[in-house]
N, C-alpha and C positions, 0 to 999 in steps of 0.2 A: 163296221163303221161305214158311214157314207160320206162322200165328199160334198161339202156345201160352201158357198161363198156368200158372204153378206156384204155387198158393195154399198158404200155410202155415196160414191161418185161413179160416173160413167166409165172411166178407163178400165181396160181389162188387166187382169193379173196373170202373170206367167206362172202357172201352177206346175210347170215341169220340174221346178226345183223342190217341190213338196212331194213327199212320198204318197203314193196312191192310198186312198182311204182316210187321209188326215182331214180333220175338220178345222177350218180356219175362219176367222172373221178378219176382214181386211179393210184398208182405207187407202185411197190414192191421194197424193198431194199434188195439187195443180201448179204448174209453172207456165203461165200463159194458157194455151189451149191444150197442151200436152201434159201427160202425167210424168212428173219427174221422179216420183218415188212411189212404191207400193209397199205398204207395211202389212204384215200379217201376224196376228196373235194366234198361236197354236192353242187350241182349246184343251181344257183339262183332261178329256178322255183320251188324248194322244199319249202313248206310253213313253214319255220323255225320259223317265228314269232309266229305262232299258238302254237309251242312247247316251246316257251320262250327261243329260242336260237338266238344268234347273226347271222347276215346275212352271215358272212364268217366262218361258222362252218366246222370243219374237224372231221373225225373219224379215228381211228387207231386200228389195231389189231396187237399185238406184240407177237411173239412166244418166250417165255423164253427158251424153250428147244433148239431152233436153236441158239439163242445167246450164251447159255451156251456151246453148242457143238463147236461153232466157237471160243470161248475164248481160250487164251493160258493157262490160269491158273484159277481155280475156286476162286471166292472171298470168303474169310472166314470172317464171322461177329465176331466182338468182343463184349463182354458184355458191355452194356451201363453203364457209370459211372455218378453219380450225383455230383461228386466232381468237384470243380472249375478247370479250365484249367490255367496253368502257362505259360506265354509267355515270350520268350527272343529272342532278335535279335542278330545276329552276322554278321559282315562284314569281308570277307576274301579276301586278295589280292593273286592272282595266275597268272601263266603264261597265256598268251592269248590262248594257245593251250588247256588248260584244259576246258572241256565241263561242262556246268552247271549241267547236269544230273550226270556226274561222281562225282563232288564235293558233290552234294546232296545225292548220294548213300553212300558216305563215312560218311557224317554226320549222315545219318539215321542209318547206321550199328553200329556206335560207340556211339550214344547218350544214349543208354540204353533202358530198357524194357518199361519205362513210356512215351517214345516219341510217340506222337499221329500224328504229321505231321511236315513236313519240306517244307516251301514254299519260293521260290525265289521271292523277291519283288523289287530288284534293281540291275542293272549292271552299273558300272561306269568305263569309260576309260578316261584317261587324265593325265596331267603332275603330278598330286598329287600321282598317283600310279606308274608312270614310264612307259618307253617305253616297248612295248611287254608284258604289264601286264594289268589286269583288276581286279576290285573289285566287288565281288558279295555279296549281303546282303540277308540273309535268316532269316525267322521267324520260330523259333522252338516252338512247342506247346507240353507241357508235362502234363500228368494227371495220377494220381494214382486211382485205382478203389475203394479204401477203405478209403482214407484220403486226406487231403490237403497237397501238397508238400511244403516243406520249401524253402526259398530263397537259402539257402546253398546247398540243394539237387539239385535244378535246375541249380545252378552255376556249381556244380561238373559234372552234365550230359553235360552241354554246353562245359565245359573245356575239357572233355574227347573227345567230338566230334571234337573240334578245334585241339587238340593234334593229333588225327588220321589224320585229313586233312593236318596238317603240316608234319607229318611223311610220308604219302603216296603221297601227291601231292605238297609238298613244300609251302603250304598255310601259309600266315602270317596274323594274326588278325590285323585289322585296329583300 
């Protein structure tokens, strides 16, 4: 076998992780001017079966440094909590012009320090909500790092988020 690389983009591939003699086709994914990832598909004539690998095996090399440099904002990890998550759903009717991300940001900002996530799971438009309006339903997940949250606490957090959405965006809880 001979070693060949078919590059679709200019960045170089680190072939040191590939056994000598393997044939690959590869592609680099750009992040700015640098290559963030190089993917390689191992060609069919590579004896993958002898290595215990499936016939359509791929290899990848990812540069965390390039991805971090290309990101807008560094990700900050939070301490892991073994406490249970408390879920609550809220449906809010807003003007058609209100973007889901805008409403989600208001909910996230006002829900308090124990909010873990806000996920949009439904958008409804129809005569039940009126003309030029839509209803968006969100699932809010709360978790305290040191204890189980009570139903009353979660309700207060949700109510604060809904009040902020009402004040800033004219949202009405369904």
